[in-house]
C-alpha positions as CSV (number, residue, x, y, z in Angstrom):
1,M,-19.9,-2.7,-49.6
2,L,-16.3,-1.6,-49.9
3,P,-14.6,-1.8,-53.3
4,E,-12.1,-4.5,-54.1
5,L,-8.6,-3.2,-53.9
6,T,-6.7,-3.5,-57.2
7,G,-3.7,-1.9,-58.8
8,A,-6.0,0.8,-60.2
9,T,-7.3,1.8,-56.7
10,R,-6.5,5.5,-56.0
11,I,-4.9,6.3,-52.7
12,H,-5.6,9.1,-50.2
13,L,-3.6,9.4,-47.0
14,I,-4.3,10.9,-43.6
15,V,-1.1,12.0,-41.9
16,G,-0.7,12.8,-38.2
17,D,1.1,12.0,-35.0
18,P,-0.8,10.4,-33.3
19,V,-3.2,9.1,-36.0
20,A,-4.9,6.1,-34.3
21,Q,-7.8,8.4,-33.1
22,T,-8.9,9.6,-36.5
23,K,-12.1,8.5,-38.1
24,S,-11.1,9.6,-41.6
25,P,-9.8,6.3,-43.0
26,A,-13.0,4.4,-42.5
27,G,-15.3,7.4,-43.1
28,L,-13.7,8.6,-46.3
29,T,-13.3,5.1,-47.7
30,R,-17.0,4.5,-47.1
31,V,-17.9,7.8,-48.8
32,F,-15.8,6.9,-51.8
33,A,-17.5,3.5,-52.1
34,E,-21.0,5.1,-51.8
35,R,-20.0,7.4,-54.7
36,G,-18.7,4.6,-56.8
37,I,-15.1,5.8,-56.6
38,D,-12.3,3.2,-56.6
39,A,-10.3,4.8,-53.8
40,V,-9.2,4.3,-50.2
41,C,-8.0,6.4,-47.3
42,I,-5.0,5.1,-45.4
43,P,-3.6,6.4,-42.1
44,M,0.1,7.3,-41.8
45,Q,1.8,8.2,-38.5
46,V,4.6,10.6,-39.3
47,A,6.7,12.5,-36.7
48,D,7.3,16.2,-36.9
49,A,11.0,15.7,-37.8
50,D,10.1,13.4,-40.7
51,F,7.2,15.4,-42.2
52,S,9.0,17.2,-44.9
53,A,10.8,14.1,-46.1
54,F,7.5,12.2,-46.1
55,M,5.7,14.9,-48.1
56,A,8.5,15.0,-50.7
57,A,8.2,11.2,-51.1
58,A,4.4,11.1,-51.1
59,K,4.2,13.7,-53.8
60,R,6.3,11.5,-56.1
61,V,3.9,8.5,-55.7
62,R,1.7,8.8,-58.8
63,N,-1.4,7.0,-57.5
64,I,-1.6,9.2,-54.3
65,D,-4.3,11.8,-55.2
66,G,-4.9,13.4,-51.8
67,I,-3.7,13.9,-48.3
68,V,-5.7,14.7,-45.2
69,V,-3.6,16.4,-42.5
70,T,-4.2,16.2,-38.8
71,V,-2.3,17.2,-35.7
72,P,0.5,18.4,-35.5
73,H,1.1,19.0,-39.2
74,K,-1.5,21.5,-40.4
75,F,0.8,24.5,-40.4
76,A,3.8,22.6,-41.9
77,A,1.6,21.2,-44.7
78,M,0.9,24.7,-45.9
79,R,4.5,24.9,-47.1
80,H,3.9,21.9,-49.4
81,C,1.0,23.4,-51.2
82,E,1.7,25.2,-54.5
83,R,-1.8,26.6,-54.4
84,P,-3.4,27.3,-51.0
85,S,-7.0,28.5,-50.9
86,D,-7.8,32.0,-49.7
87,R,-9.0,30.5,-46.4
88,A,-5.8,28.4,-46.0
89,R,-3.7,31.5,-46.8
90,A,-5.5,33.5,-44.1
91,L,-4.9,30.7,-41.6
92,A,-1.4,29.7,-42.8
93,A,-2.6,26.1,-42.4
94,V,-4.3,23.3,-44.4
95,N,-6.0,20.1,-43.4
96,A,-6.5,18.7,-46.9
97,M,-4.4,18.6,-50.0
98,R,-5.2,17.3,-53.5
99,R,-3.1,16.8,-56.6
100,E,-4.3,19.0,-59.3
101,R,-4.6,17.8,-62.9
102,D,-1.4,19.7,-63.8
103,G,0.5,18.1,-60.9
104,D,0.5,21.0,-58.5
105,W,-0.9,20.5,-55.0
106,Y,-3.9,22.6,-53.8
107,G,-4.7,22.9,-50.1
108,D,-7.7,24.0,-48.1
109,M,-8.8,24.1,-44.4
110,T,-12.2,22.5,-43.9
111,D,-12.3,22.1,-40.1
112,G,-14.2,25.3,-39.5
113,I,-16.9,24.8,-42.1
114,A,-17.4,21.2,-40.9
115,L,-18.0,22.4,-37.4
116,L,-20.5,25.1,-38.6
117,A,-22.4,22.4,-40.5
118,A,-22.4,20.1,-37.4
119,L,-23.5,22.9,-35.1
120,R,-26.4,23.9,-37.3
121,A,-27.5,20.3,-37.7
122,S,-27.6,20.1,-33.9
123,G,-29.8,23.2,-33.7
124,C,-27.0,25.6,-32.7
125,E,-26.9,28.7,-35.0
126,P,-23.6,30.5,-34.4
127,N,-24.8,33.9,-35.7
128,G,-25.0,36.3,-32.7
129,R,-23.5,33.8,-30.2
130,R,-20.7,34.7,-27.8
131,A,-18.2,31.9,-28.6
132,L,-15.1,30.9,-26.8
133,V,-12.6,28.7,-28.8
134,V,-9.9,27.0,-26.8
135,G,-6.9,26.3,-29.0
136,A,-5.2,28.4,-31.6
137,G,-3.6,25.6,-33.5
138,G,-4.6,24.5,-37.0
139,A,-8.1,23.3,-36.2
140,G,-8.7,26.0,-33.6
141,S,-7.7,28.7,-36.1
142,A,-10.1,27.4,-38.7
143,V,-12.9,27.3,-36.1
144,V,-12.2,30.9,-35.0
145,L,-12.4,32.1,-38.6
146,A,-15.5,30.1,-39.5
147,L,-17.4,31.2,-36.4
148,A,-16.4,34.9,-36.9
149,D,-17.5,34.8,-40.5
150,A,-20.8,33.2,-39.5
151,G,-21.6,36.1,-37.2
152,A,-20.4,34.9,-33.8
153,R,-18.5,37.2,-31.4
154,V,-15.4,35.1,-30.9
155,A,-12.7,35.0,-28.2
156,V,-9.8,32.6,-28.4
157,H,-7.7,31.1,-25.6
158,D,-4.5,29.2,-25.9
159,I,-1.9,28.2,-23.3
160,D,0.7,29.8,-25.7
161,P,-0.1,33.5,-25.7
162,A,2.3,34.1,-28.7
163,R,0.3,31.6,-30.8
164,R,-3.0,33.2,-29.8
165,E,-1.7,36.7,-30.7
166,E,-0.4,35.5,-34.0
167,L,-3.8,34.2,-34.9
168,R,-5.5,37.4,-33.7
169,A,-3.1,39.4,-35.9
170,R,-3.8,37.2,-39.0
171,L,-7.5,37.7,-38.4
172,A,-7.3,41.3,-37.3
173,P,-10.3,42.6,-39.4
174,R,-12.6,40.2,-37.6
175,K,-11.7,41.7,-34.1
176,I,-11.1,38.4,-32.3
177,A,-11.0,38.9,-28.5
178,V,-8.7,37.4,-25.9
179,G,-10.3,34.6,-24.0
180,S,-9.3,32.5,-21.0
181,A,-10.0,29.2,-19.4
182,D,-13.1,30.8,-17.8
183,P,-16.1,30.1,-20.0
184,A,-18.5,32.4,-18.0
185,G,-20.3,34.8,-20.3
186,F,-20.2,32.6,-23.4
187,D,-23.0,30.6,-24.8
188,L,-20.9,28.5,-27.1
189,V,-17.6,26.9,-25.9
190,V,-15.5,24.9,-28.4
191,N,-12.5,22.7,-27.4
192,A,-10.1,22.7,-30.3
193,T,-7.2,21.2,-28.5
194,P,-6.2,17.5,-28.0
195,L,-7.1,17.8,-24.3
196,G,-9.4,14.9,-23.5
197,M,-7.8,12.5,-25.9
198,A,-5.6,10.9,-23.2
199,A,-6.7,9.7,-19.8
200,G,-5.7,12.2,-17.1
201,D,-5.7,15.2,-19.4
202,A,-6.7,18.5,-17.8
203,L,-10.0,20.0,-18.8
204,P,-9.8,22.8,-21.4
205,V,-11.9,25.2,-19.4
206,A,-13.3,25.5,-15.9
207,V,-16.5,23.6,-16.5
208,E,-18.1,24.7,-13.2
209,R,-18.1,28.2,-14.7
210,L,-20.2,27.3,-17.7
211,D,-23.3,29.4,-18.1
212,A,-26.6,27.5,-17.8
213,G,-27.5,26.2,-21.2
214,A,-24.2,27.1,-22.9
215,F,-23.5,24.9,-25.9
216,A,-20.4,22.8,-25.6
217,A,-18.5,21.3,-28.5
218,D,-15.3,19.2,-28.7
219,L,-13.2,18.4,-31.8
220,V,-11.7,15.3,-30.1
221,T,-13.1,12.2,-31.8
222,K,-11.9,9.5,-29.4
223,P,-13.3,9.2,-26.8
224,A,-16.5,10.3,-28.4
225,V,-17.7,12.0,-25.2
226,T,-14.7,13.6,-23.6
227,P,-14.5,14.5,-19.9
228,F,-15.2,18.1,-20.9
229,L,-18.4,17.2,-22.7
230,D,-19.4,14.7,-20.0
231,Q,-19.2,17.3,-17.3
232,A,-20.8,20.0,-19.5
233,R,-23.7,17.6,-20.2
234,R,-24.1,16.9,-16.5
235,R,-24.6,20.6,-16.0
236,G,-27.3,20.7,-18.5
237,S,-25.4,21.9,-21.6
238,P,-26.3,20.5,-25.0
239,I,-23.1,19.0,-26.5
240,L,-21.5,18.3,-29.9
241,T,-18.9,15.5,-30.1
242,G,-16.0,15.2,-32.5
243,E,-17.9,12.3,-34.1
244,D,-20.8,14.6,-34.7
245,M,-18.5,17.0,-36.5
246,F,-17.0,14.2,-38.6
247,A,-20.3,13.3,-40.1
248,P,-20.3,16.5,-42.3
249,Q,-16.5,16.6,-42.4
250,A,-16.3,13.3,-44.3
251,G,-18.6,14.6,-47.1
252,I,-16.8,17.9,-47.2
253,L,-13.4,16.3,-47.5
254,A,-14.6,13.9,-50.1
255,D,-16.0,16.7,-52.2
256,F,-12.6,18.5,-51.9
257,L,-10.5,15.4,-52.7
258,L,-12.7,14.4,-55.7
259,F,-13.0,17.9,-57.2
260,S,-16.7,18.0,-56.5
261,P,-18.3,21.5,-56.4
262,A,-18.8,22.9,-53.0
């Protein structure tokens, strides 16, 4: 049962553009209720041009305790964190911010560790796998870092070569390879782009080139089974949906926002 809203209810926001596809408002509010916390998560659609003004205003609202950040604001949000985590600093991006007890804002990036948890829950251990990550944006960057640190051999592909190379330079010690839209030779393929969110989107990779049995994962949460995952499944690939990823992500975000130990 969800808590009754009162003037004492603490507020957490999720900010993106678009934001209608996100599962975080319901998922996080449910986790808060399960933990006996009088708090809610509210979606906010904020355009790129308005993001800095929005953040300046939100940080002045005293009953806003946390902000979850989704596309396209994860890199911009980093500039509004007085204290980024080591992981966020390495990626130059955050997907979650919380107000510290001294008033400063601490930021972290949890997309990668959430994907690792979901993969392992689905029986896919990343260690030793050849992984192709499509997308070098905020979520893709986090996935590349997490998979590499988990022992996968990672290649990254992005339609913007400059963004791909910037990510590879930031993570240079991990020797991230250059990928392409051809998934042949990989046994784990992750779509970390918005492709599949809108009807008529192109596929993130040439699905007909997937190796037999290659694991396919997609961070898009709506639709749950994207055209990429649908075609991969038809070819016999095990799949992981964005909804599957959100199951651990909700708990990880709640732990972060509520100062719970990792």
